[in-house]
C-alpha positions in Angstrom: 0.1 28.6 -16.9 -0.3 27.1 -13.5 -2.5 30.0 -12.0 -5.4 29.6 -14.3 -5.8 25.8 -13.4 -9.2 25.2 -11.3 -8.3 22.6 -8.7 -11.6 22.1 -7.1 -12.7 19.2 -8.9 -9.2 17.6 -8.7 -9.2 18.1 -4.9 -12.9 16.8 -4.1 -11.9 13.6 -6.1 -8.7 13.3 -4.1 -10.6 13.7 -0.9 -13.2 11.2 -1.9 -10.9 8.8 -2.9 -8.7 9.1 0.2 -11.8 9.0 2.5 -12.9 5.8 0.8 -9.1 4.2 0.9 -8.6 5.1 4.6 -12.0 3.5 5.6 -11.2 0.5 3.4 -7.8 0.2 4.9 -9.1 0.0 8.5 -10.6 -3.6 7.8 -8.4 -5.3 5.1 -5.1 -5.8 7.1 -7.1 -7.1 9.9 -8.8 -9.9 7.8 -5.3 -10.4 6.1 -4.0 -11.7 9.5 -7.0 -12.7 11.3 -7.9 -15.4 8.3 -4.5 -17.6 9.1 -5.0 -17.0 13.0 -8.3 -18.7 13.0 -7.3 -21.4 10.2 -4.6 -22.4 12.7 -7.1 -22.4 15.2 -9.4 -24.9 13.4 -6.2 -26.7 12.4 -5.9 -27.4 16.4 -9.6 -28.6 16.4 -9.4 -31.0 13.6 -6.0 -32.2 15.1 -7.1 -32.5 18.9 -10.8 -33.0 18.4 -11.5 -30.7 21.2 -14.7 -29.1 20.9 -13.7 -25.7 22.6 -11.2 -25.3 19.8 -14.3 -25.1 17.3 -16.1 -22.8 19.3 -13.1 -20.5 19.6 -13.0 -20.9 15.8 -16.3 -19.8 15.3 -16.2 -16.8 17.5 -13.2 -15.5 15.6 -14.8 -16.3 12.3 -17.7 -14.0 13.0 -15.3 -11.3 13.8 -13.7 -11.9 10.5 -16.8 -12.1 8.7 -18.0 -8.5 9.7 -14.9 -7.0 8.5 -14.2 -9.0 5.2 -17.8 -7.7 4.2 -17.0 -4.0 5.0 -13.5 -4.4 3.4 -15.1 -6.0 0.2 -17.8 -3.1 0.3 -15.4 -0.3 0.3 -12.9 -2.1 -2.2 -15.8 -2.5 -4.9 -16.4 1.5 -4.4 -12.6 2.2 -4.8 -12.3 0.4 -8.2 -15.3 2.3 -9.4 -13.8 5.5 -8.2 -11.3 4.8 -10.7 -13.6 5.0 -13.4 -15.2 8.0 -12.1 -12.4 10.1 -10.6 -9.8 9.3 -12.5 -11.1 8.3 -16.0 -8.4 10.0 -17.9 -5.8 8.1 -15.8 -7.7 4.9 -16.3 -7.7 5.4 -19.9 -3.8 6.4 -20.2 -2.5 3.3 -18.4 -5.3 0.8 -18.5 -3.4 -2.2 -20.4 -1.1 -2.0 -17.2 -2.7 -1.0 -14.4 -6.2 -3.1 -15.1 -4.2 -6.2 -15.7 -3.1 -7.0 -12.2 -6.8 -5.9 -11.0 -8.4 -8.2 -13.4 -6.1 -11.2 -12.2 -7.0 -10.3 -8.7 -10.9 -10.4 -9.5 -10.3 -13.8 -11.8 -8.2 -15.9 -9.5 -7.9 -14.3 -6.0 -11.6 -12.9 -5.1 -13.3 -15.7 -6.8 -11.1 -18.1 -4.7 -12.1 -16.1 -1.4 -15.5 -15.8 -2.5 -16.1 -19.6 -3.4 -14.5 -21.0 0.0 -15.6 -18.5 2.3 -19.3 -19.8 1.8 -18.1 -23.3 2.9 -15.9 -21.9 5.5 -19.3 -20.0 7.0 -22.3 -22.2 6.0 -20.2 -25.8 5.9 -19.9 -26.8 9.6 -21.2 -30.2 10.0 -22.6 -30.5 6.3 -18.8 -31.3 4.8 -15.9 -33.1 6.5 -13.8 -31.6 9.0 -10.8 -31.9 6.3 -12.7 -30.2 3.9 -13.9 -27.5 5.9 -10.4 -26.9 7.2 -9.1 -26.7 3.5 -11.6 -24.2 2.7 -10.7 -22.0 5.6 -6.9 -22.1 4.5 -7.8 -21.6 0.8 -10.1 -18.3 2.2 -6.6 -17.2 4.0 -4.4 -17.8 1.1 -7.2 -16.1 -1.4 -7.1 -13.1 0.8 -3.1 -13.0 0.5 -3.7 -13.5 -3.3 -5.9 -10.5 -3.4 -3.6 -8.5 -1.5 -0.6 -9.3 -4.2 -2.5 -8.3 -7.4 -3.9 -5.2 -5.7 -0.5 -4.0 -4.3 1.3 -4.9 -7.9 -1.3 -2.2 -9.3 -0.5 0.0 -6.4 3.2 -0.5 -6.6 3.4 0.2 -10.5 1.5 3.5 -9.5 4.4 4.5 -7.5 7.4 2.9 -9.6 6.1 2.5 -13.1 8.4 0.1 -14.6 8.2 -2.8 -17.8 6.4 0.2 -19.4 6.6 2.1 -22.8 4.8 5.2 -24.0 3.4 4.7 -27.5 3.2 8.3 -29.0 0.9 6.8 -31.5 -2.0 6.0 -29.4 -0.6 8.4 -26.5 -1.0 5.7 -23.9 1.3 3.4 -21.7 1.8 -0.2 -23.0 3.2 -2.9 -21.1 6.7 -4.4 -22.2 7.1 -6.6 -19.6 4.7 -8.4 -17.2 7.3 -9.9 -14.9 9.0 -6.3 -14.5 5.6 -5.1 -13.3 4.9 -8.2 -10.9 8.4 -8.7 -9.7 9.7 -5.0 -9.5 11.5 -4.3 -6.1 8.7 -1.8 -5.0 6.0 -4.6 -5.8 8.1 -7.4 -3.3 8.6 -4.9 -0.6 5.2 -3.5 -0.6 3.4 -6.8 -0.7 5.7 -8.6 1.9 5.6 -5.3 4.2 2.0 -4.8 4.1 1.0 -8.5 4.8 3.2 -8.8 7.9 1.8 -5.6 9.0 -1.7 -7.1 8.7 -0.5 -10.1 10.7 0.7 -7.8 13.5 -2.4 -5.9 13.5 -4.6 -9.0 13.7 -2.6 -10.2 16.4 -2.9 -7.2 18.4 -6.6 -7.1 17.6 -7.0 -10.7 19.1 -5.0 -10.1 22.0 -6.8 -7.0 22.8 -10.5 -8.5 22.5 -9.4 -11.6 24.7 -7.5 -9.3 27.1 -11.4 -7.5 27.5 -12.5 -10.7 28.2 -10.3 -11.4 30.9 -10.7 -8.4 32.6 -14.5 -8.8 32.7 -13.9 -12.4 34.1 -15.3 -13.9 31.0 -14.5 -16.6 28.8 -11.5 -17.7 30.3 -10.4 -20.5 28.1 -11.1 -18.6 25.1 -9.3 -15.9 25.7 -6.0 -17.5 27.2 -5.7 -20.1 24.0 -6.3 -17.1 21.9 -3.5 -14.8 23.2 -1.3 -17.6 23.1 -1.6 -18.2 19.4 -1.8 -14.3 18.7 1.3 -13.7 20.7 3.3 -15.9 19.1 1.9 -15.4 15.4 2.5 -11.4 15.8 6.0 -11.8 17.5 7.2 -13.8 14.7 5.4 -11.2 12.2 6.9 -8.3 13.9 10.6 -9.3 13.5 9.8 -9.9 9.4 7.9 -6.6 9.5 11.0 -4.5 10.7 13.1 -6.1 7.9 10.7 -5.4 5.4 9.9 -2.0 6.8 13.8 -0.8 6.4 13.9 -2.5 2.6 10.5 -0.5 1.9 11.9 2.7 3.2 15.2 2.2 0.9 13.0 1.5 -2.1 11.1 5.0 -1.5 14.4 6.8 -1.3 15.4 5.6 -4.6 11.7 6.1 -6.3 9.7 8.6 -4.3 12.4 10.9 -2.4 9.6 13.6 -1.6 7.8 10.9 0.2 10.7 10.0 2.2 11.5 13.6 3.1 7.9 14.1 4.2 7.9 11.1 6.3 11.0 12.0 7.9 10.0 16.0 8.2 13.5 16.7 6.7 13.2 20.3 5.1 16.7 21.0 4.4 18.6 18.3 2.7 22.1 17.5 4.3 25.0 15.0 4.1 25.3 13.1 7.2 21.6 13.6 7.8 20.4 12.9 11.4 17.4 10.6 12.3 15.1 12.7 14.3 14.2 9.9 16.9 11.7 11.9 18.9 10.6 15.6 18.0 7.9 18.4 18.7 7.5 21.0 15.9 7.0 24.4 17.0 3.4 25.6 17.2 4.4 28.7 14.6 5.4 26.2 12.0 4.3 28.0 8.5 3.8 24.9 6.2 3.0 27.0 3.5 6.1 29.4 3.3 9.2 26.8 2.3 11.4 30.1 3.1 10.3 30.5 6.5 13.1 29.4 9.0 10.8 28.2 11.4 9.8 25.7 9.1 12.5 23.0 10.5 12.3 24.4 13.7 11.6 21.8 16.5 10.7 22.8 20.3 12.2 19.8 21.1 14.1 16.9 19.4 16.8 13.9 19.8 18.8 13.2 17.2 20.9 10.2 16.2 24.0 11.8 14.2 24.2 10.5 10.4 21.6 7.7 11.1 19.0 8.8 8.5 21.9 8.9 5.9 23.0 5.4 7.0 19.5 4.0 6.8 18.6 5.4 3.4 21.7 4.5 1.7 24.1 2.5 4.1 26.5 5.4 3.9 26.5 7.8 6.8 28.2 10.4 4.5 25.3 10.4 1.6 23.2 13.4 0.9 19.5 13.0 1.8 17.3 15.4 -0.3 14.9 17.5 1.7 11.6 19.0 1.0 13.0 22.3 -0.1 15.5 20.4 -2.3 12.8 18.6 -4.1 10.5 22.0 -4.6 13.0 24.5 -5.2 15.7 22.4 -6.9 19.2 21.8 -5.9 21.9 22.2 -8.9 24.8 20.9 -6.9 23.0 17.6 -6.1 21.3 17.5 -9.6 17.8 17.8 -8.4 15.4 19.7 -10.8 12.6 22.0 -9.1 9.0 20.9 -9.6 8.5 24.1 -11.9 11.2 22.6 -14.1 9.6 19.2 -14.3 6.3 21.0 -15.0 7.8 22.8 -17.9 9.6 19.9 -19.5 6.1 18.1 -19.1 4.4 20.8 -20.9 6.9 20.9 -23.6 6.4 17.1 -24.1 2.6 17.5 -24.2 3.1 20.2 -26.9 5.4 18.0 -28.8 2.7 15.3 -28.5 0.1 17.3 -29.9 2.1 18.4 -32.8 2.8 14.8 -33.7 -0.7 14.1 -33.6 -1.6 17.3 -35.6 1.2 16.1 -38.4 -0.7 12.5 -38.2 -4.0 13.9 -39.1 -2.3 15.7 -42.2 -0.2 13.1 -43.5 -2.3 10.2 -45.0 -2.0 7.0 -43.2 -0.5 5.1 -46.2 2.4 7.4 -46.7 3.6 7.7 -43.0 7.1 7.0 -42.5 8.0 3.9 -40.3 9.7 5.1 -37.0 
């Protein structure tokens, strides 16, 4: 059954989407954090009246604008690719997946696009306080965009609040709040936004340090470094906590992703955490039966730490890549082939239902 499927189109679609997403993701986290940094800098300008703070704000605003424009352009391409590359998927889950994306466009993106114009072109045309408000609303709008986009992404990773309707052969939303407030969505948003804060802080410190090395713009560089360093340090502490909670959520909802993250091929109890390791050059990633698959040239392990981080219990079994592909009856893990067979049977049952609906007149159908 599987041997006759041509994956060429699927692979090209995945490749195009991955390339766009990777390019998009280079710029978006930077704008999420940089917006708040420059908003705080402008707050210092309004509070102190020091024109140097205004000059510093304008400098970082230019860099923000460049990255924001590229982020918007690549983001629009991504949304189009849901229709061009994954049209069946968009039809199948559009009632759920489309809702947060629509809210993002109507609420968050309109907020951003309105006040970003005031932020860039409103200097000396509106009052200081109104301009400061526009800058903060631009930053908040960027975060709101992240909320709804990450809610949609979280639902793809962990589809909750959903009912499959066999009549229409589509997924339908049963609870908006289950989708919006799922553990995956909350963890994904907080972790993503704080990682953007840390990234922006590193960017500001890096550019400012370059100026210091070149013996230029000392005041701009020093003030920027102080603000970015404090902002990044506070964000990094939150980032550690959200990273831990996100990983625990992935263990529950996407064990294969967790096993791949940790390079865990053989599942085990008291699973150690590889703190540092170098895989052997002869590792055969296509042959899951090869002993060399899990061989390291060198590694430093912390005993039972992976089990403890994943489940809070050092004795718990952590599934490996081989378990999830080949199955593990003892641990109650189905193989991927068994899952495909069950999915195929479900498809056949659904086709039989649709054929029966065509034969039986609509008025004589029995209620479910």
